[in-house]
C-alpha positions in Angstrom: 60.8 -12.5 13.5 59.1 -11.0 16.6 57.1 -13.4 18.7 53.7 -12.6 20.0 53.1 -13.4 23.6 49.9 -14.8 25.0 48.6 -11.4 26.1 49.3 -10.0 22.7 47.6 -13.0 21.0 44.5 -12.5 23.1 44.4 -8.8 22.3 44.7 -9.6 18.6 41.9 -12.2 18.8 39.6 -9.7 20.7 40.4 -7.1 18.0 39.4 -9.5 15.2 36.2 -10.3 17.0 35.4 -6.6 17.5 36.0 -6.0 13.8 33.8 -8.9 12.8 31.0 -7.7 15.1 31.3 -4.1 13.7 31.1 -5.3 10.1 28.2 -7.7 10.9 26.2 -4.8 12.1 26.6 -2.8 8.9 23.6 -4.5 7.4 21.3 -5.9 10.1 17.9 -7.5 10.0 15.4 -5.2 11.7 12.2 -7.2 11.3 10.2 -9.6 9.2 6.7 -8.8 8.1 4.7 -11.9 7.1 1.9 -10.9 4.6 -1.5 -12.3 5.5 -2.6 -15.5 3.8 -4.0 -15.2 0.3 -3.4 -11.4 0.2 -1.1 -11.8 -2.8 -1.5 -14.3 -5.6 1.5 -13.4 -7.8 3.3 -10.2 -7.0 6.5 -9.1 -8.7 6.9 -5.5 -7.5 6.1 -3.2 -4.6 6.8 0.3 -3.3 6.8 2.2 0.0 4.4 5.1 0.5 5.1 8.1 2.8 2.7 6.8 5.5 4.7 3.6 5.9 2.4 1.3 4.0 3.4 -0.8 1.0 1.7 -0.7 -2.4 1.8 -4.0 -4.4 0.8 -5.0 -7.9 -0.8 -8.4 -8.2 -0.6 -9.6 -11.8 -3.0 -12.6 -11.3 -5.8 -11.0 -9.2 -8.6 -10.1 -11.6 -10.5 -7.9 -9.2 -7.7 -6.3 -7.2 -4.6 -5.5 -9.3 -3.4 -2.9 -6.8 -3.1 -3.6 -3.1 -2.0 -1.5 -0.1 -0.6 -3.5 2.8 0.3 -2.1 6.2 3.4 -2.7 8.3 1.6 -5.6 10.0 1.2 -7.4 6.6 -2.6 -6.8 6.4 -4.4 -5.5 3.3 -6.1 -2.2 4.0 -7.1 -1.3 0.5 -7.4 -3.0 -2.9 -8.7 -2.1 -6.3 -8.1 -2.3 -10.0 -10.3 -4.6 -12.1 -8.7 -6.6 -14.9 -10.3 -5.9 -18.3 -10.0 -4.0 -21.7 -11.8 -0.9 -20.6 -10.2 2.6 -20.2 -10.3 2.4 -16.4 -9.3 -1.3 -16.2 -5.9 -3.1 -16.3 -4.5 -6.0 -18.1 -1.9 -7.5 -15.7 0.0 -4.9 -13.6 3.7 -5.6 -13.1 6.6 -3.3 -12.2 5.9 -0.3 -10.0 7.8 2.8 -8.9 6.9 5.7 -6.5 8.5 9.1 -6.2 6.4 11.5 -4.2 3.8 12.5 -5.4 3.8 10.3 -8.5 3.2 6.6 -8.9 4.0 4.7 -12.1 2.8 1.2 -12.9 3.7 -1.0 -15.9 0.7 -2.7 -17.5 2.1 -5.8 -19.2 -1.1 -6.6 -21.1 -1.8 -3.1 -22.4 1.9 -2.4 -22.9 1.8 1.0 -21.3 2.7 2.8 -18.1 -0.1 4.2 -16.0 0.8 7.4 -14.1 -1.0 8.5 -10.9 -0.7 11.5 -8.8 -1.1 10.6 -5.1 -2.3 12.5 -2.1 -2.3 10.5 1.1 -4.5 7.5 0.3 -5.9 9.0 -2.9 -4.7 8.0 -6.3 -5.7 10.2 -9.3 -4.8 8.9 -12.8 -3.2 11.6 -14.8 -2.1 9.7 -18.0 -0.8 6.7 -19.8 2.5 6.3 -21.6 2.8 3.9 -24.5 5.6 1.5 -23.6 5.5 -1.6 -25.7 9.3 -1.7 -25.8 9.6 -1.8 -22.0 10.1 -5.3 -20.6 12.1 -4.9 -17.3 12.2 -2.0 -14.8 10.6 1.4 -14.7 11.9 4.5 -12.7 10.4 7.9 -12.3 12.7 10.8 -13.1 11.9 14.5 -13.6 8.3 14.0 -14.8 9.3 11.2 -17.1 9.6 7.4 -16.8 12.9 5.6 -17.5 12.4 2.1 -18.8 14.4 -1.0 -19.4 13.9 -3.0 -22.5 15.0 -2.6 -26.1 14.3 0.2 -28.6 15.9 1.5 -31.8 16.5 5.2 -32.3 15.6 7.0 -35.5 19.3 6.6 -36.5 19.0 2.8 -36.2 21.0 2.4 -33.0 19.8 0.0 -30.3 19.3 1.1 -26.7 18.4 -0.8 -23.5 17.4 2.1 -21.4 15.2 4.9 -22.6 12.7 7.4 -21.2 9.4 9.0 -22.1 7.8 12.1 -20.5 4.4 12.0 -18.8 2.8 13.1 -22.1 4.4 10.2 -24.0 5.4 12.5 -26.8 9.2 12.7 -26.2 11.5 9.7 -26.2 15.1 10.0 -24.9 17.7 7.3 -25.7 20.0 6.7 -22.8 22.0 3.5 -22.6 23.3 1.9 -25.8 22.7 -1.8 -26.4 26.4 -2.9 -26.0 26.4 -2.0 -22.3 23.8 -4.6 -21.3 26.3 -6.9 -19.6 28.8 -4.2 -18.7 30.8 -4.3 -22.0 32.1 -1.3 -23.9 31.9 -2.6 -27.4 29.5 -4.7 -29.6 32.2 -7.4 -30.0 32.7 -7.8 -26.2 28.9 -7.8 -25.8 28.5 -10.5 -28.4 31.0 -12.7 -26.5 29.1 -12.4 -23.2 25.8 -12.8 -24.9 26.9 -16.2 -26.3 27.9 -17.3 -22.8 24.5 -16.4 -21.3 22.1 -17.0 -24.2 19.4 -19.6 -23.4 18.4 -18.0 -20.1 15.8 -15.2 -20.0 17.7 -12.4 -18.3 16.4 -9.3 -16.6 17.8 -5.9 -16.0 17.5 -3.6 -12.9 18.2 0.1 -12.2 17.9 2.8 -9.5 18.5 6.5 -9.6 20.1 9.1 -7.2 19.6 12.7 -8.4 20.9 12.6 -12.0 22.9 9.3 -11.8 21.3 6.1 -13.1 22.8 2.8 -11.9 22.0 -0.2 -14.2 22.8 -3.9 -13.9 22.0 -7.2 -15.7 21.1 -10.2 -13.5 23.9 -12.4 -14.9 26.9 -10.1 -14.4 28.3 -8.0 -11.5 28.9 -5.0 -13.8 27.2 -1.8 -12.8 26.7 0.9 -15.5 26.7 4.4 -13.9 25.2 7.0 -16.3 24.8 10.6 -15.6 21.5 11.6 -17.2 22.6 15.2 -17.7 26.2 14.9 -18.9 25.7 11.4 -20.5 29.0 10.2 -18.9 29.1 6.4 -18.6 31.3 4.5 -16.1 31.5 0.7 -15.6 31.9 -0.3 -11.9 31.6 -3.6 -10.0 33.8 -6.4 -8.8 32.8 -10.1 -8.6 32.3 -11.3 -5.0 34.1 -14.5 -4.2 30.9 -16.5 -4.0 29.3 -15.0 -7.2 29.2 -17.7 -9.8 28.8 -16.0 -13.2 26.6 -17.7 -15.7 28.5 -19.4 -18.6 26.7 -22.0 -20.8 27.9 -24.1 -23.7 26.1 -25.1 -26.8 25.2 -28.6 -25.4 23.5 -27.0 -22.4 21.5 -24.6 -24.5 20.3 -27.5 -26.7 19.3 -29.5 -23.7 17.3 -26.5 -22.4 15.2 -26.5 -25.6 14.3 -30.2 -25.4 11.0 -31.0 -23.6 12.4 -34.1 -22.0 15.6 -32.5 -20.6 14.7 -28.7 -20.4 13.1 -28.6 -16.9 15.9 -30.6 -15.3 18.6 -28.6 -17.0 17.1 -25.4 -15.9 17.1 -26.6 -12.3 20.8 -27.5 -12.6 21.6 -24.0 -13.9 19.7 -22.3 -11.0 21.6 -24.5 -8.5 25.0 -23.8 -10.1 25.0 -20.1 -10.9 24.3 -16.7 -9.2 21.8 -14.1 -10.2 21.6 -10.4 -9.4 18.1 -9.6 -8.3 18.1 -5.8 -7.6 20.2 -2.7 -7.2 19.7 0.3 -4.9 21.5 3.7 -4.5 21.8 6.4 -1.9 23.8 9.6 -1.5 27.2 8.0 -0.6 26.8 4.4 -1.8 25.1 2.0 -4.1 24.4 -1.7 -3.5 23.3 -4.8 -5.3 21.6 -8.0 -4.1 22.5 -11.4 -5.6 21.1 -14.8 -4.9 22.6 -18.3 -4.6 20.5 -21.3 -4.4 22.1 -23.1 -1.4 19.7 -23.3 1.5 18.0 -26.7 2.0 14.7 -27.0 3.8 13.4 -30.5 3.8 13.7 -31.7 0.3 13.6 -28.2 -1.2 16.5 -25.9 -2.2 16.0 -22.2 -1.8 17.9 -19.0 -2.7 19.7 -17.0 -0.1 20.6 -13.3 -0.6 24.0 -11.6 -0.5 24.6 -7.8 -0.5 27.5 -6.0 -2.0 27.9 -2.2 -1.3 30.2 0.3 -3.0 30.9 4.0 -2.8 30.0 6.0 -5.9 33.6 5.6 -7.3 33.3 1.8 -7.2 35.2 1.0 -4.1 33.8 -2.0 -2.2 32.6 -1.0 1.3 30.8 -4.2 2.4 30.0 -7.7 1.4 27.9 -10.2 3.3 24.9 -12.5 3.5 21.5 -11.0 4.4 20.4 -12.6 7.7 17.6 -15.1 7.6 16.4 -14.3 4.1 15.5 -17.1 1.7 13.1 -17.4 -1.3 11.9 -19.7 -4.0 12.4 -17.5 -7.0 15.5 -15.9 -8.5 13.7 -12.6 -8.7 13.2 -10.8 -5.4 11.4 -7.4 -5.4 13.2 -4.8 -3.4 12.4 -1.3 -2.0 15.1 1.0 -0.7 14.2 4.1 1.3 16.8 6.7 0.4 18.3 8.7 3.2 17.3 6.2 5.9 19.3 3.1 5.1 16.1 1.0 5.2 16.1 -1.9 2.7 13.0 -4.1 2.2 13.3 -7.4 0.3 10.4 -9.6 -0.6 10.7 -13.4 -0.1 8.3 -16.0 -1.5 7.8 -19.7 -0.8 5.1 -22.0 -1.9 3.5 -25.3 -0.8 0.4 -27.3 -1.3 -1.3 -24.7 1.1 -0.5 -21.8 -1.2 2.1 -19.0 -1.6 3.6 -17.2 1.4 5.2 -13.8 1.1 7.4 -12.2 3.7 8.9 -8.7 3.7 12.4 -8.6 5.3 13.4 -5.2 6.6 17.2 -4.5 6.9 19.0 -1.5 8.3 22.2 -0.3 6.5 24.6 1.7 8.7 27.8 2.7 6.9 
């Protein structure tokens, strides 16, 4: 066996350090944007507008359901009164923006509001009935793709479907059995039994005609071409992703008032949860959270990113610098073509809720 001299060893160590530095720069924290105090009460979604401002929904603000916040974290515009009237809202949740259209899910009215935007003006052009939608919404070709559950006229279940801006045409896109990345109903049922008891969420993003879909409890990405209907299953568990698996005893304890809260905290501490997915021309990525950062007596989630090429080859895995949050759902905005990724962190205390936007730069 050939021996490595001191000079060779030093060269090898320097090489490893350079490789480590290069890879550490692939996803780098650019800046943090603290949002001004009391600007957001409860926000679960946001989008980036062409002028660099952020548009948020605030499901708990009765007088300002829609808020525009600049890159300094200051509110510059807010509107949207809560109420039953035709120009009022009933709890705005998920949001998506694709120039010049803005779509916002109304959880109370069970519909999607569609706006046409021009600089800082928003003109409502219609509503789409969407009582089946429970998770994400994505704009695509003057229609809105939705995550939830719907049954087709032929009696088949789907977890992704779409309606055009007029609300008159429904397309059935992703069959029910693909929810956790399985190809058959029998495989789906097995996974469903492992994760039942926890309210799961689904996420998606689109690049051109390709839809990338994922459930929050499995690293299985469903890539669907919206034109050809071709479906692929991609994704590989990172070493530190702890997939949710529960037994009957745990599920029963979750249902009991005296043990439910404590058992839920144990589950959040023990398992990993996917929180968003994003896609660009040459790659797609997912963010998952592990509850492992201790600050004082509190335990917070930290974020990890996993990036693939479109064929499913892993390009990068790593922790997102500095980020931590209180909730297992972290809203995300990805600016296609720029590599800019914005992730929203939230922490609370007796003084109130604090939101911070973390901006990362991806360079692959």
